[in-house]
C-alpha atoms as a printed R data frame, in Angstrom:
    type eleno elety resid chain resno       x       y        z
1   ATOM     1    CA   MET     A     1  91.522 145.441  -83.736
2   ATOM     2    CA   THR     A     2  88.259 147.162  -83.881
3   ATOM     3    CA   ASP     A     3  86.327 148.291  -87.175
4   ATOM     4    CA   ASP     A     4  86.882 151.622  -86.300
5   ATOM     5    CA   VAL     A     5  90.630 151.667  -85.888
6   ATOM     6    CA   GLN     A     6  90.487 149.697  -88.928
7   ATOM     7    CA   LEU     A     7  88.489 152.034  -90.813
8   ATOM     8    CA   ASP     A     8  90.863 154.944  -89.713
9   ATOM     9    CA   GLY     A     9  93.937 153.400  -91.238
10  ATOM    10    CA   ALA     A    10  91.921 152.617  -94.647
11  ATOM    11    CA   ARG     A    11  90.443 156.345  -94.581
12  ATOM    12    CA   ALA     A    12  94.314 157.641  -94.290
13  ATOM    13    CA   TRP     A    13  95.614 155.272  -97.230
14  ATOM    14    CA   CYS     A    14  92.133 156.605  -99.110
15  ATOM    15    CA   HIS     A    15  93.533 160.139  -98.234
16  ATOM    16    CA   VAL     A    16  96.949 159.263  -99.731
17  ATOM    17    CA   ILE     A    17  95.396 157.948 -102.843
18  ATOM    18    CA   TYR     A    18  93.688 161.113 -103.348
19  ATOM    19    CA   ALA     A    19  96.670 163.069 -102.809
20  ATOM    20    CA   LEU     A    20  98.482 161.103 -105.143
21  ATOM    21    CA   HIS     A    21  95.914 161.699 -107.971
22  ATOM    22    CA   ALA     A    22  95.800 165.368 -107.005
23  ATOM    23    CA   PHE     A    23  99.645 165.565 -107.145
24  ATOM    24    CA   SER     A    24  99.202 164.232 -110.725
25  ATOM    25    CA   VAL     A    25  96.658 166.577 -111.981
26  ATOM    26    CA   LEU     A    26  98.863 169.621 -110.285
27  ATOM    27    CA   THR     A    27 101.952 168.112 -112.225
28  ATOM    28    CA   GLY     A    28  99.620 168.214 -115.205
29  ATOM    29    CA   ILE     A    29  98.643 171.948 -115.068
30  ATOM    30    CA   PHE     A    30 101.927 173.132 -114.001
31  ATOM    31    CA   GLY     A    31 104.422 170.858 -116.103
32  ATOM    32    CA   ALA     A    32 105.138 170.207 -119.281
33  ATOM    33    CA   VAL     A    33 102.631 167.370 -120.188
34  ATOM    34    CA   SER     A    34  98.716 167.698 -120.228
35  ATOM    35    CA   VAL     A    35  96.549 166.724 -117.083
36  ATOM    36    CA   ILE     A    36  95.127 163.885 -118.426
37  ATOM    37    CA   GLY     A    37  98.674 162.739 -119.515
38  ATOM    38    CA   ALA     A    38 100.192 163.271 -116.283
39  ATOM    39    CA   PHE     A    39  97.384 161.619 -114.512
40  ATOM    40    CA   LEU     A    40  97.569 158.540 -117.001
41  ATOM    41    CA   ILE     A    41 101.260 157.995 -117.202
42  ATOM    42    CA   GLY     A    42 103.026 159.929 -113.969
43  ATOM    43    CA   TRP     A    43 103.972 157.806 -111.107
44  ATOM    44    CA   PRO     A    44 101.737 159.303 -108.437
45  ATOM    45    CA   SER     A    45  98.420 158.016 -110.231
46  ATOM    46    CA   ILE     A    46 100.029 154.714 -111.265
47  ATOM    47    CA   ILE     A    47 101.161 154.366 -107.397
48  ATOM    48    CA   ALA     A    48  97.474 155.631 -106.609
49  ATOM    49    CA   VAL     A    49  95.796 152.700 -108.628
50  ATOM    50    CA   ILE     A    50  98.309 150.222 -107.679
51  ATOM    51    CA   LEU     A    51  97.260 151.086 -103.964
52  ATOM    52    CA   ASN     A    52  93.462 151.012 -104.731
53  ATOM    53    CA   TYR     A    53  93.890 147.451 -105.955
54  ATOM    54    CA   VAL     A    54  95.948 146.317 -102.926
55  ATOM    55    CA   LYS     A    55  93.717 148.046 -100.329
56  ATOM    56    CA   ARG     A    56  90.401 147.403 -101.673
57  ATOM    57    CA   GLY     A    57  90.070 144.263  -99.833
58  ATOM    58    CA   GLU     A    58  90.183 146.061  -96.318
59  ATOM    59    CA   VAL     A    59  87.244 148.385  -97.106
60  ATOM    60    CA   ALA     A    60  84.908 145.998  -98.683
61  ATOM    61    CA   GLY     A    61  81.443 146.147  -97.490
62  ATOM    62    CA   THR     A    62  82.286 149.672  -95.377
63  ATOM    63    CA   TRP     A    63  81.594 153.066  -96.814
64  ATOM    64    CA   LEU     A    64  85.238 153.689  -97.847
65  ATOM    65    CA   ASP     A    65  84.386 150.875 -100.326
66  ATOM    66    CA   SER     A    66  82.935 153.738 -102.802
67  ATOM    67    CA   HIS     A    67  85.964 155.890 -102.416
68  ATOM    68    CA   PHE     A    68  88.007 153.077 -103.658
69  ATOM    69    CA   ARG     A    69  85.357 151.977 -106.084
70  ATOM    70    CA   TRP     A    70  85.630 155.856 -107.490
71  ATOM    71    CA   GLN     A    71  89.193 156.280 -107.413
72  ATOM    72    CA   ILE     A    72  89.785 152.926 -109.970
73  ATOM    73    CA   ARG     A    73  86.785 154.270 -112.015
74  ATOM    74    CA   THR     A    74  88.441 157.863 -112.271
75  ATOM    75    CA   PHE     A    75  91.766 156.050 -113.620
76  ATOM    76    CA   TRP     A    76  90.250 153.824 -115.976
77  ATOM    77    CA   PHE     A    77  87.543 155.904 -117.261
78  ATOM    78    CA   THR     A    78  90.102 158.527 -118.040
79  ATOM    79    CA   ALA     A    79  92.288 155.946 -119.842
80  ATOM    80    CA   LEU     A    80  89.276 154.587 -121.949
81  ATOM    81    CA   TRP     A    81  88.212 158.264 -122.826
82  ATOM    82    CA   VAL     A    82  91.988 158.936 -123.723
83  ATOM    83    CA   LEU     A    83  91.726 156.129 -125.975
84  ATOM    84    CA   VAL     A    84  88.788 157.359 -127.906
85  ATOM    85    CA   ALA     A    85  90.351 160.605 -128.157
86  ATOM    86    CA   ILE     A    86  93.440 159.133 -129.688
87  ATOM    87    CA   VAL     A    87  91.372 156.970 -132.168
88  ATOM    88    CA   LEU     A    88  89.502 160.420 -132.975
89  ATOM    89    CA   ALA     A    89  92.689 161.906 -133.774
90  ATOM    90    CA   PHE     A    90  93.748 159.491 -136.056
91  ATOM    91    CA   THR     A    91  90.547 158.961 -137.948
92  ATOM    92    CA   VAL     A    92  89.056 160.962 -140.558
93  ATOM    93    CA   ILE     A    93  87.067 162.511 -137.703
94  ATOM    94    CA   GLY     A    94  90.062 164.549 -136.535
95  ATOM    95    CA   LEU     A    95  91.891 166.549 -134.384
96  ATOM    96    CA   LEU     A    96  89.122 169.168 -133.269
97  ATOM    97    CA   PRO     A    97  86.877 166.569 -131.897
98  ATOM    98    CA   ALA     A    98  89.614 164.623 -130.013
99  ATOM    99    CA   LEU     A    99  90.938 167.839 -128.712
100 ATOM   100    CA   LEU     A   100  87.253 168.421 -127.365
101 ATOM   101    CA   VAL     A   101  87.026 165.000 -125.747
102 ATOM   102    CA   ALA     A   102  90.627 165.564 -124.085
103 ATOM   103    CA   GLY     A   103  89.243 169.049 -122.829
104 ATOM   104    CA   ALA     A   104  86.193 167.435 -121.505
105 ATOM   105    CA   VAL     A   105  87.847 164.719 -119.738
106 ATOM   106    CA   THR     A   106  90.428 166.955 -118.150
107 ATOM   107    CA   VAL     A   107  87.501 169.003 -116.515
108 ATOM   108    CA   TRP     A   108  85.940 165.599 -115.580
109 ATOM   109    CA   LEU     A   109  89.029 164.408 -113.954
110 ATOM   110    CA   ILE     A   110  89.769 167.274 -111.842
111 ATOM   111    CA   TYR     A   111  85.942 167.347 -110.741
112 ATOM   112    CA   ARG     A   112  86.322 163.422 -109.949
113 ATOM   113    CA   VAL     A   113  89.318 164.104 -107.629
114 ATOM   114    CA   VAL     A   114  87.960 166.992 -105.882
115 ATOM   115    CA   ARG     A   115  84.631 165.761 -105.305
116 ATOM   116    CA   GLY     A   116  85.656 162.573 -103.860
117 ATOM   117    CA   TRP     A   117  88.032 164.057 -101.615
118 ATOM   118    CA   LEU     A   118  85.453 166.743 -100.414
119 ATOM   119    CA   ALA     A   119  83.174 163.515  -99.520
120 ATOM   120    CA   LEU     A   120  85.890 161.874  -97.728
121 ATOM   121    CA   ASN     A   121  86.720 164.634  -95.591
122 ATOM   122    CA   ALA     A   122  83.333 164.914  -94.825
123 ATOM   123    CA   GLY     A   123  83.323 161.393  -94.201
124 ATOM   124    CA   ARG     A   124  80.467 160.505  -96.444
125 ATOM   125    CA   PRO     A   125  80.486 157.796  -99.329
126 ATOM   126    CA   ILE     A   126  80.828 158.833 -102.759
127 ATOM   127    CA   ASP     A   127  78.154 157.728 -104.873
128 ATOM   128    CA   ALA     A   128  79.195 156.421 -108.007
């Protein structure tokens, strides 16, 4: 199998993963949960991050590796910042700073999904 054919398959998987993340974001926007809630505990993003880890070896050393890294980091940094927001909400710091963090993370998450998918469509690596 040539490298181009192998990369085409991996690129298709990368599109699927971005689509799963985007579906989670849209579920959060139009559903009863928040964007970050739908992203972290919704089945599409859980499946997406599992696929990232399963398929990552196929793209090692290629320009697609940057997209897999970008997607994985988006998931885990969202989880980290949600944890920070939860800690803020349940400490003396309070709910308002927690809501500000959650709002900022929501905007950042949407930005990451859109920017990454646009770069993938253009056939460019994404700088992390």
